[in-house]
C-alpha positions in Angstrom: -54.5 126.1 169.3 -52.7 125.4 166.3 -54.5 124.3 163.0 -52.9 124.0 159.9 -49.6 125.9 161.1 -51.7 128.9 162.6 -52.1 129.7 165.9 -56.1 130.5 166.6 -57.3 132.1 169.4 -59.5 129.7 171.7 -61.9 132.8 171.7 -62.3 132.4 167.5 -62.6 128.5 167.9 -65.5 128.8 170.1 -66.8 131.5 167.9 -66.9 129.1 164.8 -68.2 126.2 166.8 -71.2 128.4 167.9 -71.8 129.9 164.2 -71.8 126.3 163.0 -74.5 125.1 165.6 -76.4 128.0 164.9 -76.4 127.0 160.7 -77.3 123.7 161.5 -80.0 124.4 163.7 -81.7 126.9 160.9 -80.9 123.8 158.2 -82.8 121.6 160.4 -85.6 123.9 161.1 -85.8 124.6 157.6 -86.2 120.5 156.6 -88.6 119.9 159.6 -90.9 122.8 158.1 -90.3 121.3 154.4 -91.1 117.9 155.9 -94.4 119.0 157.5 -95.7 121.0 154.3 -95.2 117.9 152.2 -97.1 115.5 154.9 -99.9 117.9 154.8 -99.8 118.2 151.2 -99.7 114.5 150.8 -102.5 114.1 153.6 -104.3 116.3 151.2 -104.1 114.2 148.4 -104.9 110.9 149.9 -108.1 112.7 151.3 -109.0 113.9 147.7 -108.3 110.2 146.6 -110.1 108.8 149.4 -113.1 110.9 148.3 -113.3 110.2 144.9 -112.2 113.6 143.2 -110.0 112.1 140.7 -112.3 109.8 139.5 -115.0 112.3 138.9 -112.4 114.7 137.1 -111.4 111.6 135.0 -114.5 110.8 134.1 -115.3 114.5 133.0 -112.3 115.0 130.5 -113.1 111.4 129.2 -116.4 112.4 128.5 -115.5 115.3 126.3 -113.2 112.9 124.5 
């Protein structure tokens, strides 16, 4: 295979493609884990807001001032 005037063997092309696929898969896995962590974090924040925890904390702070 010719690429930029150089002859590349077929095994090198396949090795490069496999390497790109592996790196892309690891990046996708990381993004999915990060998304799940953010979803859980925001779900906890929403739950605390529904329970009124932040209003209680705000009232405690406002009573000191």
